[in-house]
C-alpha positions as CSV (number, residue, x, y, z in Angstrom):
1,M,31.4,-92.4,2.7
2,R,34.2,-93.1,0.3
3,R,31.8,-92.5,-2.8
4,K,30.4,-89.5,-1.2
5,I,33.6,-88.0,-1.2
6,V,34.7,-89.1,-4.5
7,L,31.4,-87.7,-5.9
8,A,31.9,-84.3,-4.0
9,T,35.3,-84.1,-5.4
10,L,33.9,-84.5,-9.1
11,V,31.3,-81.7,-8.4
12,C,34.0,-79.5,-6.9
13,N,36.5,-80.1,-10.0
14,L,33.5,-79.3,-12.5
15,G,32.7,-76.1,-10.6
16,C,36.2,-75.0,-10.3
17,S,36.9,-75.7,-13.9
18,L,33.8,-73.8,-15.2
19,A,34.5,-70.9,-12.8
20,L,38.1,-70.4,-12.8
21,L,39.4,-71.4,-16.2
22,G,37.2,-69.0,-18.2
23,P,37.1,-68.9,-22.1
24,A,40.3,-70.5,-22.9
25,Y,39.4,-71.3,-26.2
26,A,36.7,-70.8,-29.0
27,E,34.9,-73.9,-30.0
28,D,33.0,-71.9,-32.8
29,A,32.0,-75.2,-34.7
30,S,29.8,-76.3,-31.9
31,Q,26.1,-75.4,-31.8
32,F,23.4,-75.9,-29.2
33,V,19.6,-76.3,-29.8
34,M,16.7,-76.7,-27.4
35,K,13.9,-78.8,-28.8
36,T,10.4,-79.9,-27.6
37,T,8.0,-82.3,-29.0
38,D,5.0,-81.4,-26.9
39,T,4.0,-77.5,-26.9
40,E,0.7,-78.4,-25.3
41,S,0.1,-80.2,-22.4
42,T,-2.2,-81.0,-19.5
43,G,0.7,-80.9,-17.2
44,E,4.5,-81.5,-17.8
45,F,6.6,-80.4,-20.7
46,T,10.3,-81.7,-21.5
47,V,12.8,-80.0,-23.3
48,T,15.7,-81.9,-25.1
49,L,19.2,-80.0,-25.2
50,Q,20.9,-80.9,-28.3
51,G,24.5,-80.4,-29.3
52,E,25.8,-80.2,-32.9
53,N,29.2,-80.6,-34.2
54,L,30.6,-81.2,-30.7
55,Q,34.4,-81.2,-30.4
56,D,35.3,-82.5,-27.3
57,L,32.5,-82.3,-24.5
58,F,33.5,-83.4,-21.4
59,A,31.4,-81.6,-19.0
60,Y,28.9,-78.8,-19.1
61,E,26.7,-76.3,-16.8
62,A,23.6,-75.1,-18.7
63,K,21.5,-72.4,-17.2
64,F,17.7,-71.6,-18.0
65,A,15.4,-68.6,-17.2
66,F,11.6,-69.3,-16.6
67,D,9.0,-67.8,-14.7
68,A,8.7,-69.7,-11.2
69,S,5.1,-68.7,-10.7
70,K,4.2,-70.8,-13.6
71,L,6.6,-73.6,-13.8
72,E,8.3,-75.9,-11.5
73,V,11.3,-78.2,-12.4
74,V,10.6,-81.8,-12.1
75,K,13.7,-83.4,-12.9
76,A,16.9,-83.2,-15.4
77,D,18.4,-86.1,-17.0
78,T,21.2,-87.4,-19.4
79,K,22.5,-90.3,-21.3
80,I,26.0,-89.1,-21.4
81,E,27.9,-91.4,-18.9
82,G,29.4,-89.8,-15.7
83,F,27.9,-87.8,-13.0
84,S,25.2,-85.2,-13.0
85,V,24.5,-82.4,-10.3
86,S,20.8,-82.2,-9.4
87,P,19.1,-79.3,-10.8
88,I,19.8,-76.1,-8.9
89,V,16.9,-73.5,-8.7
90,K,17.1,-70.1,-7.7
91,N,14.4,-67.7,-8.1
92,N,13.9,-67.9,-12.0
93,E,16.8,-69.7,-13.0
94,V,17.8,-73.5,-12.9
95,T,21.3,-74.8,-13.3
96,F,22.1,-78.3,-14.6
97,A,25.5,-79.7,-14.7
98,H,27.0,-82.9,-15.8
99,T,30.6,-84.4,-15.9
100,K,32.4,-87.4,-17.6
101,V,34.5,-89.3,-15.1
102,G,38.1,-90.6,-15.7
103,K,40.7,-90.2,-18.3
104,V,38.3,-90.4,-21.3
105,D,37.7,-88.0,-24.4
106,G,34.6,-86.0,-24.6
107,E,31.6,-86.3,-26.7
108,K,31.7,-85.8,-30.4
109,G,29.3,-85.0,-33.2
110,N,25.5,-84.5,-32.8
111,L,23.6,-85.9,-30.0
112,D,21.1,-85.1,-26.9
113,I,23.1,-83.9,-24.4
114,G,20.3,-83.7,-21.5
115,T,16.5,-83.3,-21.1
116,I,14.6,-81.0,-18.4
117,T,11.2,-81.6,-17.4
118,F,9.1,-78.7,-16.1
119,K,5.4,-79.0,-14.4
120,A,3.1,-76.0,-15.4
121,K,1.5,-74.8,-12.1
122,K,-1.3,-72.9,-13.9
123,V,-3.2,-73.0,-17.2
124,G,-2.1,-70.7,-19.9
125,A,1.3,-69.8,-21.8
126,S,4.8,-70.1,-20.4
127,Q,8.4,-70.0,-21.8
128,V,11.6,-71.6,-20.9
129,T,14.9,-69.8,-22.4
130,W,18.3,-71.5,-22.3
131,T,20.4,-68.5,-21.4
132,S,24.0,-69.8,-21.4
133,M,26.2,-73.1,-21.8
134,K,29.7,-73.5,-20.0
135,I,31.5,-76.5,-21.5
136,V,34.8,-78.0,-20.8
137,D,37.0,-80.6,-22.7
138,H,39.0,-83.5,-21.4
139,N,41.9,-81.3,-20.9
140,L,39.9,-79.0,-18.8
141,K,39.9,-75.9,-21.2
142,S,36.6,-74.2,-20.8
143,Q,34.4,-71.9,-23.1
144,S,31.5,-69.8,-21.9
145,I,28.8,-69.5,-24.3
146,T,25.7,-67.0,-24.3
147,L,22.5,-68.3,-25.7
148,S,18.9,-67.3,-26.0
149,K,17.2,-70.3,-27.2
150,S,13.4,-70.3,-26.1
151,A,10.6,-72.9,-26.0
152,D,7.0,-71.7,-25.6
153,F,4.5,-74.0,-23.6
154,T,0.6,-74.0,-23.0
155,K,-0.9,-75.8,-20.3
156,I,-4.6,-76.7,-21.1
157,F,-7.3,-77.9,-18.7
158,S,-7.4,-81.6,-18.4
159,D,-10.7,-82.1,-19.8
160,L,-10.2,-80.0,-23.0
161,A,-7.9,-82.4,-24.5
162,G,-9.5,-83.2,-28.0
163,H,-12.4,-81.0,-27.2
164,W,-13.9,-79.1,-30.2
165,A,-13.9,-75.9,-28.3
166,K,-10.5,-76.0,-27.0
167,S,-8.8,-73.3,-28.9
168,D,-11.5,-70.8,-28.3
169,I,-11.8,-71.3,-24.7
170,M,-8.0,-71.3,-24.2
171,L,-7.9,-67.9,-26.2
172,M,-10.6,-66.4,-23.9
173,V,-8.8,-67.8,-20.8
174,S,-5.6,-65.9,-21.9
175,K,-7.8,-62.8,-22.2
176,Q,-9.0,-63.2,-18.7
177,I,-12.5,-63.3,-19.6
178,V,-13.2,-66.8,-18.5
179,E,-11.9,-69.2,-15.9
180,G,-11.7,-72.7,-15.1
181,M,-13.7,-74.6,-12.5
182,D,-10.2,-75.2,-10.8
183,D,-6.7,-75.2,-11.9
184,D,-7.1,-78.5,-14.2
185,H,-10.5,-78.5,-15.0
186,F,-12.8,-76.6,-17.3
187,A,-16.0,-78.5,-17.5
188,P,-16.8,-77.4,-20.9
189,D,-19.8,-79.7,-21.3
190,T,-21.7,-78.7,-18.2
191,N,-24.6,-76.0,-18.2
192,V,-24.4,-72.3,-17.9
193,T,-26.8,-70.5,-15.8
194,R,-28.4,-67.2,-16.7
195,A,-26.5,-65.2,-14.1
196,Q,-23.3,-67.0,-15.3
197,F,-23.8,-65.9,-19.0
198,A,-24.8,-62.4,-18.0
199,T,-21.7,-62.1,-16.0
200,L,-19.5,-63.4,-19.0
201,I,-21.0,-60.9,-21.4
202,A,-20.6,-58.1,-18.9
203,K,-16.9,-59.0,-18.5
204,A,-16.3,-59.5,-22.2
205,L,-17.8,-56.1,-23.1
206,N,-16.4,-54.5,-20.0
207,L,-19.5,-53.0,-19.0
208,K,-19.3,-49.8,-16.7
209,E,-21.1,-49.8,-13.2
210,G,-24.9,-49.9,-13.5
211,T,-27.3,-47.4,-12.1
212,G,-27.8,-49.3,-9.2
213,L,-31.4,-50.3,-10.2
214,N,-32.1,-54.0,-9.7
215,P,-35.7,-54.8,-10.8
216,F,-35.4,-58.5,-10.0
217,A,-36.7,-59.8,-6.7
218,D,-34.7,-63.1,-7.0
219,V,-31.3,-61.3,-7.6
220,A,-30.5,-61.0,-3.9
221,A,-28.3,-58.1,-2.4
222,G,-24.7,-59.4,-1.8
223,S,-25.1,-62.1,-4.3
224,W,-22.0,-62.9,-6.5
225,Y,-24.0,-62.1,-9.4
226,E,-25.6,-59.0,-8.4
227,D,-23.3,-56.2,-9.8
228,T,-22.9,-58.1,-13.2
229,V,-26.7,-58.5,-13.4
230,K,-27.2,-54.8,-12.6
231,K,-24.5,-53.8,-15.5
232,A,-26.2,-56.1,-17.9
233,Y,-29.7,-54.8,-17.1
234,A,-28.4,-51.1,-17.2
235,A,-27.0,-51.7,-20.7
236,G,-30.2,-53.4,-22.1
237,L,-28.6,-57.0,-22.4
238,I,-31.0,-59.0,-20.2
239,N,-34.6,-59.2,-19.6
240,G,-36.3,-61.3,-17.0
241,V,-38.4,-64.3,-17.2
242,S,-41.3,-62.0,-16.0
243,D,-41.3,-58.3,-14.9
244,D,-39.6,-58.9,-11.4
245,T,-38.2,-62.4,-11.9
246,F,-34.6,-63.0,-13.5
247,A,-34.0,-66.7,-12.5
248,P,-30.4,-66.3,-11.9
249,E,-29.8,-70.1,-11.1
250,K,-31.8,-71.4,-13.9
251,N,-29.8,-72.9,-16.6
252,I,-29.9,-70.9,-19.8
253,T,-31.4,-72.1,-23.0
254,R,-29.7,-71.8,-26.6
255,E,-32.5,-69.3,-27.5
256,E,-31.9,-67.1,-24.5
257,M,-28.4,-67.2,-24.8
258,T,-28.9,-66.1,-28.5
259,A,-31.2,-63.3,-27.5
260,M,-28.4,-62.0,-24.9
261,L,-25.7,-62.4,-27.5
262,M,-27.7,-60.2,-30.0
263,R,-28.3,-57.5,-27.4
264,A,-24.9,-57.3,-26.6
265,K,-24.1,-57.0,-30.3
266,A,-26.4,-54.4,-30.5
267,Q,-25.2,-52.5,-27.4
268,A,-21.5,-52.7,-28.6
269,T,-22.2,-51.6,-32.3
270,G,-24.7,-48.8,-31.1
271,T,-27.7,-50.2,-33.0
272,K,-31.0,-52.0,-32.1
273,V,-31.8,-55.7,-32.6
274,E,-35.1,-55.0,-34.2
275,D,-33.2,-52.9,-36.9
276,M,-30.6,-55.6,-37.6
277,T,-30.7,-57.8,-40.7
278,A,-29.3,-61.2,-41.2
279,S,-26.6,-61.7,-43.8
280,T,-28.0,-65.0,-44.8
281,R,-30.9,-67.2,-44.1
282,A,-30.5,-70.6,-42.4
283,T,-33.3,-73.0,-42.0
284,F,-33.4,-75.9,-39.3
285,S,-35.8,-78.7,-39.1
286,D,-37.0,-77.6,-35.4
287,E,-37.3,-73.8,-36.0
288,N,-41.2,-74.1,-34.9
289,A,-39.6,-74.7,-31.6
290,V,-38.0,-71.4,-31.3
291,S,-40.4,-69.0,-29.0
292,D,-41.8,-65.9,-31.1
293,W,-39.6,-63.4,-29.0
294,A,-36.4,-65.3,-30.0
295,K,-36.9,-66.0,-33.7
296,H,-35.4,-62.7,-34.9
297,S,-32.4,-63.2,-32.7
298,V,-31.8,-66.5,-33.9
299,E,-32.2,-65.7,-37.5
300,L,-29.6,-62.9,-37.1
301,A,-27.1,-65.0,-35.0
302,V,-27.3,-67.9,-37.4
303,G,-26.9,-65.8,-40.5
304,D,-24.0,-63.8,-39.1
305,G,-22.1,-66.8,-38.0
306,L,-22.3,-66.2,-34.1
307,M,-24.3,-69.2,-33.6
308,N,-24.5,-72.8,-35.2
309,G,-27.1,-75.3,-34.9
310,R,-26.4,-78.1,-32.4
311,T,-26.5,-80.4,-35.8
312,E,-26.7,-79.3,-39.3
313,Q,-30.4,-80.0,-39.2
314,E,-31.3,-78.8,-35.8
315,F,-30.8,-75.5,-33.6
316,A,-32.1,-77.0,-30.5
317,P,-33.4,-73.6,-29.0
318,Q,-35.1,-75.1,-25.8
319,E,-32.0,-77.3,-25.1
320,H,-29.5,-75.8,-22.2
321,A,-26.3,-74.0,-23.4
322,T,-22.9,-75.4,-22.3
323,R,-19.8,-73.7,-20.9
324,A,-17.9,-74.3,-24.1
325,E,-20.8,-73.0,-26.5
326,S,-21.1,-69.8,-24.2
327,V,-17.4,-69.1,-24.6
328,V,-17.5,-69.7,-28.3
329,V,-20.4,-67.4,-29.2
330,L,-18.7,-64.6,-27.1
331,K,-15.4,-65.3,-28.7
332,R,-17.0,-64.7,-32.3
333,L,-18.9,-61.8,-30.9
334,L,-15.8,-60.0,-29.6
335,G,-14.1,-61.0,-33.1
336,G,-16.8,-59.4,-34.9
337,I,-16.8,-56.1,-33.1
338,S,-13.0,-55.7,-33.2
339,A,-13.1,-56.5,-37.0
340,K,-15.4,-53.4,-37.7
């Protein structure tokens, strides 16, 4: 009980000194910097609060602004001896305070004065801004300092760390064209169905509503992909595997993806696939495995840099396309369209 009373008194003294004494002196030489070593993570981010040319730092109260819908405060810590007040979170602001104890001088020179760890709630970019710093010396003279020190973070899907397509996938996620399988996983190396890729193209090109015509008997009314298949069909981006069959749940092959991709480019640029010519001619050891109907599209896509081979020697036209590959080719398509 005695210890609780002492701690409560310390907190009160710190709060009172910061709130009532006001800016009694100017410590112009002191500077405050916020740094982080990890701007990209699958979960948590830690910012380090640094003081430079400190004259007599006995106590401080630091305030930070952040988007509470994207970040949550995990913990705050300091290596300075004394007593810390647990982080106080209110709406989109967190306050962290610390005081030394007893008749001792404040800290001097350059040092890390504390750390705050945040956890990202969702994939994407977020920011933390150090907005103010109130400091008290060992004589209880205080100063209020307005700051605007920001640190930017990006939470990535846990299965994208080190993945070859990470940057392109995260860019397309930021544009809200693609989503993860859940909050933490993108599943970049899983296969893509024909309906899923048609949906991605329709979303990427922001296609308007279709005519309502659905020639495919296997695209059921009310299915999650019905509307986007209609849009893609009306825009001339997709064909069926037969006159009345689309095979929406079938994993798409790389040559099928290439054909859809080039039709999408033709639609976006107001031309026809058959009228396009490739910038360069690439050869693969398995080019005989490319279906006749897909040969021109493969030649165009590879020549224009929209598609690469699975290896330098093989295009792998009959292999199934992955989620990562589908996102990357759409990113390249949109980049080429916007550059024209």
